[in-house]
Steps between C-alpha positions, in 0.01 A plus 500: 500500500821685406752484787518839671847638517663752740435784247132402476449510876683834518230658281211369714420757768184640651456763224537237236225282657263797539539589128378158381138421421325211669569237232872573473529521879352150523756372246793660684373358838477157339859521384617615842295222666664235270841639600412482864378142469823405317720647772293342779538161336866551467525574876310179577758291307735269698694180435186284529303676223773636268855444389638719778775336720413396860738771628253766385231371740435670826568276791186407694496308828283191544292680764429790262413268213270294722326810625441630151365160387264496795380853430444417129304183600280701739453785243383254233207382708170665429264613767224264370697177570359284786657512844592129471773574250630777729520226771687269257747775418570562865567130549743497210675806650517315833648199331763702312584680817548176690724365217719818523528448877600138465741557211812300549829656584783514244763226511496135597176393673480292813500133417631553146768259374846636509727519197858397557816492287524209266882528492698556818744792519864416452735732703812642342654541851421436860561763771519378863392723796631420837427675831802698623412550867273330750158667530502435875848582636649679198798260488659435161394176329710253308400379158414130482589366151284195552189692607186473292296813408172544678352700213579623150343682205574580141556854365479597136721802432570703182859579419615750242757377256707686239287348223167474670332365812481164676281360778684278744363279766650499850425264784525646854554261782453605866675311778471453874783545749532362855669711769708364793212631718270244331288759312415417133517811276337484151604739226189634324427735214464864602167682509457863374223748462132406526226666300175501699171539316171500696269211407773295332529137619883500476732809515786542256823424678834571327735211589805315373300181475354499149543369152570821319832691567525880524633562145246268341219667702634842384495375138141389540402837648671682215293305252178582673562866590759628257402295196124477581465121458218304665564217743403217259731660230787512744439139588503415130822687434685341791391154403583537128822693512681411828323167584369624838147388589334725756134536595307822448474531878874477547554767235255726665664448836836593357365824365340593832817407685708731289243780557499455878880497510508828304244681715752604774728646235209714375447639848854625502465644160199703616717641776771595248230653277423768759841664460474536121502841337254416220238219492283410203151371601234330292217249537304267276189277560562150639282208601526283802262198470271715287506792744600833357829625642788720385861430437722789620865555407757739646827517314827699515838456329594213725176374667171356372218404737162344400192475720145361444221661696211740475506837320436695819728787601601306815653232282783743411630477855620147424739644245550868587503570872525830685873470508525570124581868421602468137316552175222284352441463126138387449194523278194704589342250739345675797690300761823685405364859485548592862869421488693830475811400313366339189542496119190430292583271204483711181470192283143437636393855426663493149306174413177676600592806291570278201147350536355850496684585168291222339169645617221555253444857602768718323519756778569230757756334274687832460503566873628140550770556244600824673514330835701213356757744345546680831573172677750397236668841513516471880679164483729627222586792718593269782716288271686794350512711820294781346385665824650852468193665350282760666267353760192635316604326175638179651376154408291456820343842456388424144367160607304664781336745260389218271349312789312808614347533154411130496310523826219703335466252211177294469682179415496278812837327453676818409365684802577200726867488381541873548353482853727204578815695405399813685393313812839326515704787353797496737552123435462547123776761466720372787760366254538840348612652829683186621703364201603182688141376475404281210192635315339158443421194709629258237715309746198385702299425195777277354527326835131411486502373138614152587235464770225623269588224246496244779163625617353436152630148503432386859221744603696583818557290810278273705604576864653769716806282537522461126483878457773546760718238331448655154588853612797390710665300226428770241646769735823308552539417132454863384722639773777257414464603133529868596813422705651278226499196724414145396147461649480120485822430688400747767143352534642149527730615772224669706280196458780277633535733799123520555471116506763501778338785695804726437470871424551592141779726370399833335493541127840624399556819299715481189809718539 
């Protein structure tokens, strides 16, 4: 069969098919059938049956895959098979279900042999910690130089040098003091915030007592969230390049600690967000343990806030509250339509118009080209300040007339685009009457690009706490970038404060 081109399909309409005799109609139908089969097989291709990369595959949860496999197994059985085999199948299903219920939890199993360091840590310095006052009578305590520490621990901390980085080991010793009243006061590491997750055997507690220092933990979180490296790859990099041996569990704990420390900062950013004049909003699919969710972003000139949740309209209240009275720049998603002060992103509409210019039907392609030119002239008029023309011949008026013509077209996508523009007309042309508004939502789309790449690599997050940690760290990083502040020094500082239970300082604004 000769491959059918765009010009060939453009000539095939109802009149053409009716003019053919039966034999030629069968030939044409065979060619179209072959083309349909070819396209269907192309849609079925994935990384397992072709040379396509794994990133092109759609993500499927284990539950969905298991359900599809069960449905296929049941569909393949014929009605004439004996009931005994049906009984065997149900027993197999029961066995697989029991295996899923008894599936072991991730991490070290009870009774498993522990793995310890083959080489002990050698400290570069030792820092003593003495109690200053009596815990009973508040009297000042004297330091006993001959006292022995009652506890101690090592801390690996990363230091920035002029020519690179270095990981230093510090030994912290904690001493006991005896007051004249006879009370023995022990100095202990401070405890900070606690992250409580229902059903977890041990809650995550931020504390000074730990092997990884704040800057090294921030470095690990940057490798995972900013540079999209997996936990095993981070472990390999630390071991090969800075001679630091950490377990995957310790690396994961560091990432979650940084995220929990950043979450109070994000709450303050959301409050600051409500006083902004213009906010860009966008959303993209996300996965949380295989469950379909959405990653939202709200961004201004100095604030960026990310949030993972559902795509319901109520989810917007976590980012945009009733206190916000400014302008929103969004796409055409229905959750935004009821907001009165809004700019509809023209870039989304232009992309749809470009697709129409490539339609097979020449009339539809011409209308799409006309619509595209009106959009471009509208944006050009905004850039050059060309708004002094008569209202009846202005850019919005011409665009409105084109859309009215397109609504009576038979082409589904053309009619749908025209109705979308007319239904949201005030938001589409808001930038023409309010020059301070940007015509596109490119700021929010750029802010989501990094997360979209991370989603293709990691397929999302595994827990609600992991989603909170990811969004919190990403929000602080992007906000610091917008304010021209070093994000890593600031995150290390708030992690230090969070481990001590001290309130964090706000993100500074570059002068």
